GUGU-281883 format. One record per atom (N, C-alpha, C): z, x, y. Coordinates in pm, whole numbers, plus 50000, padded with zeros to 5 digits. Layout:
<fitis>
ZXY/...
</fitis>
This chain:
<fitis>
454654759752093/455684770452075/456874768752084/457854771751939/459254764151961/460104781551943/461284778651995/462244788751978/462814783251868/462674793951790/463504796151654/464904802851657/465164810851733/466334819151732/466784825351883/467974821551876/468474825452051/469674832451998/469954843152054/471324852152035/472004858652141/473154860452196/473914866252305/473944880552246/473064888652272/473124905852245/474584910052275/474754909252392/475894913652491/476544900552623/477664902052702/477954894752787/476904891052878/475884901752923/475004896252996/473464897552914/473624897852872/471704899852764/471544884752647/470474876952662/470354868952583/468724872252509/468794868852391/467844873252317/467144863452236/465554859452262/465074844852202/464084850852143/464304845952024/462724846951908/461834834951947/460634838651937/459854822451922/458674822851829/458184813851734/457854813551616/455894813051652/455464817251722/453994822251804/453754827851927/452694831751921/452604841452020/451814830852154/451894820852133/451084811452206/451694809152404/452464816552413/453474819152539/454494811152547/455314814852627/456624812852673/456924798652721/457924790852609/457844777352661/459354780352799/459364765052850/460034769152978/461544763152895/462474770952953/463704767352895/464984767653019/466144762252997/467394765553060/468364771152952/469304780553017/470294785452945/471644776753028/472504771352905/473334760452991/474744762152931/475824763153004/477344764252987/477814749353001/477784739052883/477854722752939/476684723853067/477344717653156/475974711253262/475664724253326/475954736553350/475844744353453/474704752353389/473744756253479/472414761453428/472544777053469/472544788553372/472564801053424/470754806953409/470794813453522/469784820453506/469804836453504/468804843153427/468384851353375/466934858653443/466734870453386/465644879953458/465114887453345/463894884353257/463234886953167/463374906853182/463714911753116/463514928253093/463014932452974/462474924752873/462004930852705/461424920952687/459974927352634/459154915852581/458414924252462/458784919152331/457624927852203/457254914552128/456094910952088/455764907752020/456564886052063/456754881951953/457634871351974/459214870951982/459564882152059/460574885152099/460934890152243/461584877352336/462374881552445/463454886252463/463734893252601/465044895052629/465084896652790/466344887052804/467044883452981/468304890852988/468184893753121/469354900653199/470144887653250/471074880853197/472084871553280/472704876453378/473124863753503/473634866253600/474774875753607/475494871553504/477284871753497/477904873753369/478774875653340/479244879753200/479484861953164/479254855453044/479464845353003/480704843452924/481174829552915/481874827052812/481174823852691/481864821652532/481284818152460/481524806052417/481954799252490/482244783852411/481034778452465/480544770552365/479554762052400/478204764052463/477754776352409/476244782552486/475104775452440/474114770152486/472984766252451/471824768152538/470494770252439/469454770652534/468824754952513/468314749152634/468114738552669/466404740652666/465514733652589/464114731452584/463344724552687/462934724852820/462654715552850/461504704852782/460564714352792/459384704652726/459434696252590/460594699452485/460984695252385/462094685252396/462904684352553/464044675152555/465464678652449/465744694652398/466414695352280/467094706552289/468784709352261/469374719452263/469704729452101/469274741652165/469194748652059/470444760552074/471594758251952/472654766551994/472154781751970/473154790152048/473014805752090/473854810352001/473364820651923/474504827751823/474874839051899/476344834151867/477124844751945/477854853151844/477474854351735/478584862751656/478154880351656/477204883451728/477174898251768/478134901651901/478714895651971/479594899552041/480694902652028/481574902351910/482534910251884/482274923151862/481444926751839/480884944251822/481134949651967/481094940752094/481564946152168/482794951352264/482974965652310/483754972352322/484824964252414/484374954852463/485424952152544/485674935252514/485244928452406/485934918652318/487044920352356/487754926452327/489344928452291/489754924252423/489454932852563/489824925552654/489934910952706/488874906152679/488494890252714/489104880352596/489514884152482/489954874552396/491044879352259/491884895152307/492894896652192/494044886652262/494604884452149/495644875752183/497134883052119/498454882352200/499444887852145/500644880452107/500574864852133/501704857552056/501784860151961/503174850451906/503684853551777/503904838151725/502864829851777/502774818651729/501444813651616/500784823051527/499794818051529/499974816951338/499044804851271/499674798451168/500124787051185/500714784251071/501514768251084/503204774951112/503434764151251/505134769251255/505364756951236/506704755251119/507294744251098/508644738851179/508464727651190/510104721751276/510154707651145/511344705051138/511664695251049/510924682151119/510494677151239/509844667751315/508594667951349/508524684251333/506774683751380/506654699151333/504794698951338/504634715451287/503324712251390/503544728551447/502184731651532/501784740351457/499834741951491/499404750051414/498364756851527/498514769551498/497304779151570/496314785451516/495454786951558/494174798051493/493384804151625/493324815651595/492484825051650/491304822851611/489944817651681/488784815351674/487824814651809/488164826151864/486884828052002/485614826251971/485124826051885/483534822951843/483614807851865/484294801251831/484294785551770/484144776351873/483214766451887/483044759151982/483734743851968/484164743951862/485184732951758/485814736051619/487204728751625/488014736651527/488744722251464/488584714051354/489234704151248/490164710951149/491424704851217/492454704751114/492444696150983/492414695950875/492084684650752/493394686350700/494324680150715/495584676350618/495684660050608/496414654250481/496744645050426/495364638650450/494364642750411/493344632550455/492414628850538/493454635050632/492554635150780/492004642650898/491504640150938/490684652051018/491184651951192/491934662451220/492164661951369/491404673851459/491184671051548/490494678351641/491484686951718/491204699651712/492104712051829/491824713351920/492504716152003/492434721152178/491994734452170/491174739352270/490864756252267/491754758852381/492124770052366/493454774052462/492664787452498/493914794652605/493184812152630/493544818752473/492214827352546/492274835752457/491114830852315/490834820352314/489814816352191/491054809552102/492304808352122/492994802752030/493294785152025/492944777651914/493094765751917/494054760151852/494834751051909/495894742351897/496074733951857/496964726651804/497214715651751/499214710451694/499454701351777/500944696351700/501034684451639/501274682351558/501404670051439/502664666851437/503124652451461/504484647551450/505004644251318/506064644851289/506754643351124/506624656451035/507264651550933/507724667750785/506424667550744/506094679750736/504654686250664/505154697050575/506434702250527/506674711750479/506204705250343/505484721750268/504694714850096/503214709250140/502954704750238/501784699150245/500324711950272/499334705750202/498134717750192/497214712950272/496494721050374/495614719250473/494624729950466/493484727050510/492564734350578/491794734350684/491104745850768/490364743550882/488894740650892/488524736450929/486854734251004/486434739651093/486004753151088/485234759351204/483864758551236/483434753251363/481914750751386/482234765551486/480954773751451/480514783351511/479094780951517/478194782851615/476834779151637/476144765951571/477084755851574/476844743651506/477244745651375/477724755451315/477594755151188/479174753751128/478984743751039/480614744750980/481104750350902/482194757550869/482944762550815/484354764350796/484174756750632/485434754250574/486254768250570/487574766850590/488354782950563/489734777950527/490464785250477/491904784550512/492614793650610/493954791850633/494534798550712/494834808450727/494174821350794/494874834950790/496304837750804/496784829950859/498354834050874/498804821350791/498574817550760/499374806250658/500484816850551/501334808950499/502404819350463/502354817650266/501634806350221/501494803150114/500364792750094/499864795249956/498914782249943/498614778349741/497834769349766/497954769349609/497314777049513/497034775149411/496364782949307/494924787949354/494584800449371/493684808149403/493014805449550/494314799949617/494414798749757/493244792049787/492854780949755/492064774649770/492184764649923/493834763149911/493994755750027/495584758550109/495414765750241/497114768450247/497894757650229/499504763250291/500204752350245/501334754050399/501764743750418/503024748950531/504184747950477/504864761650528/506474762450438/507224760950576/508344756550522/509964754150592/510024768250553/510294782850630/510424796050577/512174794550582/512664789350650/514184791950664/514514786750522/513884776750494/514274766550327/514644777150226/513104788150241/513134795250114/513344808850121/514014812350272/514114831150252/515274832050181/516104825650159/517294833550087/518124843250113/519264848250054/520284860850100/519574869050080/519664881850138/519214893350146/519994903050027/521244901549986/521994909649938/521914923649961/521324923350107/522024939450167/523274943150109/523924941050109/525584945150108/525804950450008/524574948749867/525104957149753/524304970849757/523404973549865/522474982449850/523124996649889/523545008549861/524275018749902/523315022450028/524205033550114/523975036350254/522425044950228/521715044750298/520275047150301/519895054850449/520535066950474/520195069350617/519165082850608/518845089150505/518195097750472/517335097250356/515715094350378/514935090650288/514785098950190/515495111150197/515355125550120/516335117349991/517025108349997/517815100649921/517185094649819/516145091249843/514755083049779/514285086249627/514355078949520/513495083849430/512955071049394/511645075149380/511015060749402/510245056549244/510295044349195/509485046249071/508415034049052/507465036649035/506425029049048/506005017548936/505325008348963/505214997048890/504804985148923/504044974948790/503184963948851/503904957148718/503864947248781/504704929048736/503944928048598/502734928948586/502474922948454/502494935848355/502504951748362/502454961948292/503844962348212/504714959848333/506524962248314/506764950348191/506154940648160/506854928048129/506014924648004/504774931547992/503584919647911/503494924547772/504324934147721/503924941047599/505084931547506/504324932247364/504574924247273/505864926647183/506464937247219/507844944447158/508584942447238/508974932547313/510094928447393/510544911747386/511384909247381/511744893647376/511834888047541/511594894047650/510724889047786/510154877847765/510564866847785/510204853747825/509144854347902/509214854048025/507864851848124/507174863048151/506214867548057/505694880548038/504644877948160/504414890648228/503544892048332/503864883648455/504944881348488/505394872348603/506404883448685/506914872648796/508144877948902/509344874948808/509774866048732/510714863348700/510924872448571/509654875048521/509764882448380/510544895848386/510344901548540/510694913148552/511984917148563/512964903748605/514244903548643/515244894148564/514264890848442/514984888148337/515974897348274/517464891048260/518834904648195/519134903448060/519354911847997/519374908947848/518634909047738/517644915747811/516334917947732/516104928647640/515574926947513/515744939547420/514144943447357/514294954747321/512584961047269/512984954647120/512034956347027/512224952046900/513044963246848/513454975446917/513984985246830/515654984046902/515894972647000/517144971247021/517554979247165/516564982247209/516704989747330/516684982847464/517544984347548/517374975347676/515454972747730/515334962347775/513804961147800/513684956447959/512694958447995/512574948148159/513104954248236/513644946048306/515154948248433/516074956248351/516794953848268/517804965848204/517424977248202/516364978548145/515794993148114/515704997548271/514854994648360/514934998548488/515895001348586/516934992348533/517864992848602/518845006048574/518485008448455/519255019348386/518955033848442/517585035448505/517095047148542/517725055648592/518335048448715/519115053348845/517975057848969/516655054548954/516005056449074/516295044849196/515945049249307/516735042849463/515455030149466/514515032749464/513175024249494/512495019949367/512335005549342/510955003249293/509964997049377/508575007549365/507605001249415/506554992049358/506154984249379/505664974049313/503854970349379/503154975549264/501794974149296/501494961949356/500254960349444/500074948849541/500334931949451/501294926549552/501824914049507/501364905949640/500234909149731/499884899149804/498624893749741/498234881349779/497054875249701/496344884149688/495294887549577/494184891749568/492914885649440/491654889449438/490824879349446/490224880249306/490664889549208/489684892749070/490514884248946/492024875048982/491914874848871/492214860248910/491484849248814/491754837148837/493104833548819/493844825948897/495464820448904/495524810248781/494654801248771/495004791148704/494774797548521/494044808648536/493884816048400/494464833048382/495564834948415/495994847148452/495684859448343/495824850848191/495784862248075/494224864348059/493224857648124/492004861948066/491414874348168/492024877148318/491784890748349/492834897748351/492604912148415/493494920548439/492954929148576/493944927748658/493874938548773/494904941848834/494914953848882/496344963548960/496044956749068/495004948549161/495494939049246/494654946049402/494134956549371/493474960949476/492584956849576/492274943949580/491404936049614/492014923049705/492354924549814/492904914649891/492074908149929/492934893649924/492174879950004/493204874750067/494144878250110/495404871850223/496634883150220/496614883150395/497914891450397/499244887350438/499254873150403/500614871450387/500944862150246/500154855450205/500554849550069/500684855849921/501484852149876/501904858349735/500904856849663/500514866149558/499884862249431/500174852949349/499534844849293/499914835349235/499794836549058/498984846249041/499004846448887/500694852048836/500914860748907/502454862948883/503464854148894/503394841048923/504034827348952/504064820248802/505344811548789/505144803248637/504534792548674/504134790648815/503504776748857/502424781448942/501444784348963/499944792349052/500404779749151/500224768449112/499714757449178/500654750249304/501334756149254/502824753549349/502964765249441/502784762149564/502894771649666/503934778649719/505264770149652/506624771249676/507314780949596/506554781449458/506934783549353/507334799049361/505834805849398/505874819349406/506854827049513/506974818849633/507964818749737/509344822949662/509644812449623/510834813749542/511054822049448/510254827649368/510574835449256/510484852449310/509514854449404/509564868249438/510424870349514/511504860249586/512854860449662/513724862249559/514164856349432/514554859549377/514514870249305/513154874749246/513114889549242/513804903249318/513404899849463/513954914649537/515644909749532/516294898249566/517504899049573/518014902449390/517534903749326/517804907349172/518134920349176/517074927449216/517154942049213/518644949949337/518034936949439/519344945249557/520584940749507/520734933149404/522334930749341/522354944749286/521274949049229/521694964049128/521584972449200/521374973349343/521614986749403/520064992549439/519324984349404/517754989349397/517074984749505/516194991649607/515604987349667/514074987349645/513494975149711/512294970849651/511164975349744/509974985049743/509034987349836/507494979649800/506634977149835/505474967749858/504364978149849/503504977349777/502194990649768/501314976349871/500684977849977/499854969550074/498544975350065/497644965850081/496064970950104/495654964650233/495804973050324/494874966850478/493284977550514/493704981950405/492084992850459/490884983750428/490744977150333/489584967050288/490064953950212/489134948250223/489424935250154/488474934750029/488414922349960/487634920549873/486604918249858/486064900449893/484654902749963/484644900650086/483934906050172/483724908650296/483454893650352/482694888050310/481924877350400/482944863950330/483814866150235/484714856350207/486284856850264/486704865050336/487804867050394/487824859550513/489104851150497/489004840750603/489184845950769/489584856250791/489534863550908/488244863150941/487324872050860/486024873950891/485114862650891/485344853750819/484294841350839/484634832350969/485984834451027/486474826951153/485934836051259/485734846451251/485354855851386/484434864651297/483124865651228/482374871651192/482394885351272/481974898451247/481644907951293/482934915051371/483674910151369/485154917251432/485654924751335/486184922451209/487384925451164/487164941251040/485634944051067/485434954850992/484564964951052/484394976651028/484024988551107/482334984751044/481684992851136/480174995351114/479765005551147/478765010951064/477765021651089/476465017751130/475955019051273/474835015251238/475024999251264/474044991551153/474244979051130/474854973750990/475674983650928/475684983550771/477284982950794/477954975850674/479424979850709/479904992050664/480774998750692/481265012850692/482085012350541/481935021250455/482345021550283/483025035250260/484075036250372/484895047850349/485685046250230/485925032950190/487025033450107/486255032749998/484865032449960/484085028549860/484725017049787/484815006049876/485154991349798/484304980749933/483174982349953/482274978250003/482484972450192/483644976350224/483754973950375/485074985450429/485374989150556/486494993150603/487214984950730/488424978350685/489164968250788/489124980450912/488674969951047/488614982751147/490074982851232/491034987751162/492484985251204/492594985051360/491834995551444/492194999351544/491614987651632/490954976651620/490714964051676/492104957751688/492074950351809/493574943651848/494074936251762/492874927251700/493554915851622/493794918351514/492724928751430/493084937651320/494544940551286/494774950651410/496054959051422/497344945451406/497464935851498/498144927351498/498464919351351/497564917051270/497404906451136/498264921651046/498074931451065/498514940751001/499734941451018/500454940251174/501554943551195/502324931251161/502074920751196/502604906751145/502664904351022/501854908150934/502094909750786/503074917750726/503704928950790/504714937050769/505994932350787/505374926150930/507164919250995/507644907850904/506374898850849/506894890050779/507194893750635/506914901350552/507664903450435/508804908150465/509274919150540/510534925250605/511494909650593/511114900750695/511754892250753/512214880850673/511104877050575/510934866850494/511834869550345/511374883650278/511694887150133/512644894450155/513264902550268/513734913150288/513264928250217/512444930050200/511584943150137/511954952950191/512264968650121/512544976250203/511694986950233/510374987250172/509474995250230/507804996250186/507235002950226/505745000150222/504785013450170/504015009850086/503245018650063/501855018250077/501355025750186/499665021050237/498605028050160/498365017950066/496835025049981/495875028650129/495485040750067/494165046850181/494895046550279/495845050850343/496655051250478/495435059750588/495065067950535/493985075750602/492935070350660/492755056350609/491605048950643/492015040550781/492985039050801/494245031350908/494245039251036/494335035751135/494215043451266/495685048251279/495855053651338/497065065751352/498135053151428/497295050951583/498205041051658/499295024151550/498125019751477/498355010851421/499755012751291/499755024351267/500675032151148/501885031751253/501655035851363/502995038551456/503595028251451/502935016551528/503415004751544/504034997851447/503014999751340/504094996551205/505364998451158/505565010451173/506905020451136/507765017651281/507175011751374/508385008851525/508834996551474/507824987251470/507934973951447/508974970751299/508714978151223/509524977651059/510974980251081/510694996951165/512274998351185/513144991951275/512484981351388/513344977251419/514154966351346/513524962351247/513894948251190/515334954951081/514494962651035/515284971550926/515434986550948/516424990950992/516505002451035/516315015650922/516545009750735/516505020750655/515075020050583/514085013550669/512655012850590/512225026650566/511525023650472/510495036350402/508835028850469/507875040250489/506785037050538/505775051950520/504975051250351/504185060550348/502985053550301/501905065350273/500805063550201/500115072050167/498815069950123/497975082350091/497125082450227/497485097250295/497085101550382/495975110350354/494465106450261/493525115250262/492385109650364/491615119350418/490605118450529/489525113750427/489435102250412/488195096450293/486995097850347/486045104350303/484775108350357/484545110350459/485395119550503/485815124550703/485805112550768/486765101250742/486625086950810/486915095750968/487695108550981/488505113351089/487315111151201/485615118851155/484455116051176/483875103751259/484425092551239/483735081951240/483585077051420/484635082051483/484665076751610/485565089051683/485425097951758/486005107751820/487255104051893/487355085951928/488215077752014/489235079151915/488985075351807/490215071451709/491005080451624/492015082851634/492925089851543/493225084251402/493405088551284/493695083651170/494855089351129/495515074851034/496755084050966/496405090850856/495915099850862/495725111650735/496725123850748/497255131150658/498035144450674/497515151350772/496495154150808/495905164950924/496675158851085/497185143751060/497845141951207/499375139851137/499915144251073/501115142151001/502335147151140/501865152751252/502975155751332/503155146751389/502065139151458/501975128251521/502855112151451/503075116151367/503865104351237/505195108251191/506005108951283/507525119751217/508135109051122/507755094851117/508775089251044/508135084050936/506545087650915/505925082850805/505965097950706/505875090050567/505565100950444/504165100450394/504095111550326/502365108250261/502345118450140/501745113450031/501645116749912/501145130649917/501915140449850/501335153649842/500285156849726/499325155349788/498565161349637/498415176349620/498555181149741/498665197749714/499625201449573/501085193649615/501985194849495/501395193149372/500935177149375/500285175849222/498915183249164/498615190449254/497285199849195/497805214849173/498965218449270/499405228649199/499965232249074/501025221249059/501735217648949/500775210848824/500185203148856/499395197048768/498055203148753/497445201848840/495935212748827/494985200848886/493875202948892/492475195348963/492215186548828/492175173248850/491395164048724/490185160648760/489345164948625/488465158448640/488365144748543/486765135048574/486855124748469/487175129848284/486935138348294/487035143348098/488405150848083/488195163548141/489255171348126/489405176748274/490985184648280/491135192648414/490455203948426/489885203148563/489105214948610/489655225748620/490875225548650/491595235048651/492695236048607/493665244148499/495225237548450/496045244348618/497185237448627/497815236048737/499185246648663/500335248148733/501165259448730/501955253448594/502525246348615/503535237248472/502595236448369/501295237548337/500445240848211/500125256448198/500925262648231/500925274648199/500115285748273/499485282048434/498565289248476/499385298448587/499485311948547/500955318448613/500035323248756/498595319448791/498295323848905/498655314649017/499335302048965/499645295349063/501005295949094/501285309149057/503025305249087/503645308449255/502745314849337/503435313949457/502835304149509/501595296149430/501555278949499/502875270349454/503225274649372/504405265949330/505525268949394/505645280249437/506755282649555/506425272649687/505345273749711/504705265449821/504985249449802/504735248949681/504875230249659/506825227549659/507555241449571/508645235749589/509305238449717/508875242249814/509335241949983/508795229150027/508345220149952/508245204449987/506565208350103/506305220550052/504525219050167/504935222750297/506075225350336/506275228350458/507335237350522/507025250150476/507275261650493/506155271950494/505835279150527/504535288550529/504815296650411/504375299950346/504095309450231/502965316050218/501885311850117/500695314550066/499915305750147/500345293150193/499505284950264/500095280650369/499505274950497/500065268950608/500745255550581/501955256150646/502705242550591/501725229750621/501725216850538/501325205250544/502085196850629/503475196850649/504005188450681/505035196550761/505835185750901/506695187150968/507855190750900/508385178550812/509575178650793/509485176850633/510945179250547/510835178450420/510125166450360/511315153750444/510935143650387/509515134650407/508275144450457/507285140150492/506565141350358/506925150850276/506185152250163/506595145250023/505825135649967/506005126749851/505485133749723/506395137449676/505595144149550/505555138849409/504255145749364/504115136349236/503225137749130/503285137149042/502495144848911/501675133548862/501725122548858/501415110848820/501495098548884/500495088948913/500315075648994/499655064248875/499585055248934/498855046048892/497175051348856/496825059048951/495455064648946/495205072448851/494105077348805/493745085948727/494385085748582/494365100348525/494765097748377/496475102648402/497245096448252/498355099748302/499035115048267/499655120748306/500425135948226/500215136948091/500585126348000/500455129747888/499155129147821/498055120447862/496795126547830/495795135247878/496645142447987/496245155048072/496575164947978/498025163147953/497765176347833/497175175047694/496995163547634/495895164547525/494395168547566/494155168347710/493005170847737/492715183247757/493965191947791/494065206147899/494525214447786/495385215947695/496055224747621/496225220847497/495405230847416/496085235047310/497115241647202/497315232847119/498835239747068/500105239347122/499915223247198/501105222147276/502285215747245/503115219147288/504675211847266/504845201147374/504425188247315/503795177147434/505355173947511/506085172947424/507235169047451/508045180247554/508145188147531/508575196647586/507895201147740/506425198047729/506065200647856/506165187447972/506375175247864/506885162247933/508125163148022/509055169047943/510385172248012/510265182448129/509435192148120/509255202448190/508715193348326/507785184648334/506945180148413/508225171248512/509035158448426/509625156748525/511015160048560/511535171448481/512485180448527/512375185948671/510925195748678/510405200948775/510625193648940/510005178848874/509775169248984/510995165049072/512055161848955/512865158449031/514055167949060/513765180449025/514495190749151/513335197749232/512775191849284/511715194849403/512155190249508/512505197549651/512285192149760/511555181649801/511995172449861/510815164249909/511155149449868/510415136849828/510735123549762/510425126649651/510795124249531/510215121049434/509745108849402/508535104949332/507925095149305/506855094649131/507725085349090/507345085148934/506765074848898/505485071848813/504535062048789/505465056848658/505825044448636/506235039348520/505595044948372/506165048548285/505915050348161/505755067148172/505725075248289/505485087648301/506895095248256/508125087748246/509385094748176/509295095548024/508645085947953/508235089447795/507005090247766/506215094947861/504995098347832/503955092347751/503445079047853/502695067547826/501385072847828/500825062747753/498885068247721/498195057347767/496905060747868/496035052247908/494875053547762/494945059647662/494155059947579/492555071747601/493155079347700/492105084947763/491145082847872/491735069347900/490915065848011/491795071448147/490895068248263/491405073848390/491275064048465/490285054448530/490205044448612/490685029448550/491825024348511/492185014648428/492485001748493/492034999948648/492294991448767/491914977048712/491264976548589/490894963248559/490214962348396/491184974048315/490504974048176/491844966448085/492684959648148/493524951048039/494844960248023/495894952247943/496974953247923/497124967247783/496164969247698/496134981047632/496264991747693/495404992347782/495275008047877/496775005747964/497304996247989/498024998948140/499374997448126/499744986448011/501114982548000/502084993247943/503514992447987/504504999447971/504774998847823/504605011147734/504955009247598/506195006247549/506854997947520/508034996547433/508704999247296/507355000647245/507875008147075/508015022147105/507005029947210/507135043247219/508175044047319/509045036847386/510545037347410/511415040647301/511475030147194/512355031747102/512415047247023/511015052947050/510735064246954/511095078346996/511505073947177/511795084847273/512965083547354/513945071947320/515155075447405/515605085947446/515425095747298/516405110947421/515665112147520/514635114047518/513495118447656/514395112847759/514495096147769/514825088047873/515995095447898/517105097947787/518695102047819/518475115347921/517505122747885/517315135847952/516705132748106/515825122348097/515175119348224/516355109548317/517135106248241/518455105048339/519315113848438/519305121048318/520315134248362/519745140748499/518425144648470/518395150748602/518135140048729/518025130948713/518085121348846/519615122548893/520735118048805/522055121848836/522215137348885/521665145148836/522015156148883/521305160649003/520075157249014/519555157849182/520115149249287/520955139049244/521805132249349/522855139949389/523415150349310/524405158149314/524475171549403/522915172849420/523185188349504/522325185649633/523455191449707/523155189449864/522105191549922/521255207549855/520355208949896/518965200349936/518865191049842/517765180649821/517875175149958/519195171150044/518875163250173/518715173450266/517905185350246/518075190650379/516495187650406/516535182150557/514935180350599/514425189550709/515015198950762/514655209250831/513975220450774/512605224650744/512265232350656/512805248150688/513115250550835/513705263250848/515175261050767/515805256050740/517375248650686/516775250750557/516025247550517/515675246950389/515215260750276/514545270250361/514035285450359/515505290250338/516335288050423/517775297950402/518055292250292/518245281550208/518895277950103/518415279349947/516815277749982/516105284849874/515555297949875/515875302149725/515115316349729/514275313449557/513535325049586/512555327649431/512335338849413/512405337449239/512515352149192/511565352149076/510735361249053/509625359548963/510625371448820/510575363448734/511695372048626/510825366748516/509845379548457/509455379048352/508775366048322/507915362548414/506815349248389/507775340348416/509155337948419/509875329548474/509915326648612/509825313448654/510165316048794/511465305848813/512365316748879/513735312748899/514185310049071/514275292449072/514595288149216/516215287349233/516475298649326/517755299049358/518215288449424/519405279249431/519685269549530/520965274049584/521065277849686/522395285849741/523275277249781/524915277249807/525465266849865/525105262950027/525445251050023/525025247250164/525975233150150/526315227450270/526975212550307/528075216650226/528385202750155/529275200950048/529325205949933/528115215249945/528095219249780/528315236949789/529255236649698/529955249549727/529485260149608/528585254949467/527965259149381/526455268749406/525985276749353/524895280749371/524085274049224/522835272249275/522145265749116/520895272949110/520645274648991/519285281748940/518585270948875/517325270248912/516215262648819/515015270648803/515265273148652/514575280748583/513315272948507/512205281448547/510795274348521/509825281148442/509845279148316/508995289848199/507645277148151/506755283548212/505605277648148/504935280248047/505015289147997/504885297747880/505195287947742/504895292347629/505305284247495/505865293947429/506855302447469/507935306847430/508815309847512/509875313747415/511265317147453/511015332947539/511705333647671/511545346147746/513235348247745/513325363447744/514775370247807/514445373947925/515295366048033/515655374748134/516515384348213/515895391248285/516785403748307/517555400048407/518875409948369/519665407148495/520975394448442/520585389548369/521505374048290/522205375248198/522025390648154/522855393548036/524315389348019/524755395248135/526285393648140/527025381548247/525765372148295/526485363248382/526625347248278/527935344448314/528405334448285/527845320648312/527155313948291/526325300648267/526785287648234/527015277448339/527495264648307/526135254948308/526475249848214/525675231548252/526195219048330/525815219748421/526215209448552/526735199548440/527505190648546/528605176848432/527565167848410/526425164248479/525585153848453/524355157948344/524425171848317/523605176148167/524385174348057/525755174248064/526395179747952/526175170147859/526425155147898/526455152347756/524955148547686/524075155247779/522955151147675/522385160947597/521375160547512/521255172647483/520185180747542/520445191547600/519655203447726/519625216647662/518345222847667/518115236047619/518065243947715/519185256447721/518785265547803/518395279747715/517565280347690/516995289847612/515865299247654/515365290947797/514435294747889/513155289147820/512805283647685/511405278247663/511385266447726/511685259247807/511785248647920/512455255448014/512485247148158/513245246348263/514485242148253/515485249848321/516885245648301/517435245648389/518125238148453/519255240548589/520635244148519/521135256348555/522495257248540/523325266648702/524195266748687/525395268648805/526005283148741/526195292148849/527045305648768/528315303548870/529335308748785/530635310848812/530705317348976/531435311049056/531545310749218/532095326249213/531715332349255/532385346249288/533615349149378/533825341049448/534905337049559/536325329449483/535695317849417/536975310649378/537235311749226/535895319649177/536225321149020/536705307848953/535935296249002/536175283448930/534705276848920/534515268148793/533405261748804/533045252548907/531885249348986/532255243749108/530645235849053/530615225249164/529245215049124/529655206148993/530695202549019/531175190748883/531425180048958/
</fitis>
């Protein structure tokens, strides 16, 4: 009889499987030269289980077969699922990865299951030394800036080659990690160019994708699809209008939010034009995506170019937010963290990976080292690249404590940081473990500094979307049964009206009607309504969004009515379905002029800076005037005028009661642009002050 499998089920339980039923062989369980004794407590066919005398260290466990004179390694990969694994092995130091110095570089890798780790660099193999908490260490003399390296990690006597999960860059497709002198590549933040940002309600967020904003054929952008392409100045459309950076910086938004720029796995960085992807398939939490670099095989190139991108936006008074994906990974078994410490970084339901993300795996953010890598990644992106905020993909799958610690750590570095995300309770993940609270909207009161995408606002204003058509049109598509719901939405969903509040403060509501997911509002118009004045509805949607309390969020191309050609989930469908259409921009510059005017006007109205729901409720008053919703904004703070936002969702002019003798004025920001105040679309107007009898709000 031979033992063919031995594994630790827990710190004190050993399971042995033999290859036949001819009797159990004599064996010793050894740690080094020390023999550990156990008591058999289970036997079933060819499987035996033993209770060991005391908790075991992981390193170097073997079954020694007396009769055969050989050792069999014990499988230790089941132990990370033990509740107290973090108690024994969680590490809180700040020195993981390569730490560069001019004369030496220190390497540190958390690999508690490994009994040996080799660093392979410059064609040489170096054995690393195991230290407390399962961290392997090595220091090499010399200048290693720009050098490529990998680790060979031995678990159960099996050699696993892997990149460094804490490396800050790598070569094409991240085959090898790179040592980097971070100080050399950090660059100036140019924060002094940024306007003061103490109130999150001053934010206007514009979402865009590096490739989408630069790839269209009808511009003279040189570095199409690249970091550098997004910051080229002086570029034009075929119609002579500003393109790329010049167009974006002219709109007036305060923050650009970039779809994922951390290394993702679905695009071959050596052939970046062969495949398209949004980037929600992470392969690394520190290294930038190389397909957006002009030289993906140079680990330093992507870092330099992205640094320039942030600097250029900062110098134009625009902050940069990043869309980050920490709720799942691309290939569960190929992700470096999971290769080095199997069964630790994912959630399980029974023996299967939890899949509330619908991406095949859910990252176990509540575990100490999973939480640590998320926080360390965020801190690095702020400190190295000076980014200004983070949008968390499927934030509701991340535990609440991690998001709170992320917020605290980020704010300690950058006080004006923005942290927000998708607060959905994905497939009722909140029921996954009663001991874990998740960062979803249900727990908004426990995350006062964090904002959430307000799908209630979207559904009320736009409607509920199916894959083919809207299942139910929203208020702005003519559904007057939603008029009371619209009042709730226009109070940032934080004041009780016909619905209970969703948020504690106004700045927790991130209002949107379109994002990269699902159909564009232009396509929804075409799917949902017959005989529609599309351009009027486009202006209506954008205007109401920008005149709503809360934080407005605009998807790139939304302002001019870009289309996905009736496709909804275009994450990998290519440029034709996703790119910003600069030919369309040339045709609709008048729409852009109106869009800019809405942004200017929003910035001048003090009521949009109110964060207390009780104060907001005092300032905003609603009236249903012949089917037109009149949102009256009363004077507050420095605002001495009263404003009205009239929202007419019908396709006909409406005569308003009580307005016959009132003198109305278009605010200054709108005067230079064609704006129609005949109530066939929404209009923001100012009435003459009855006290000082002067026009206010100029």
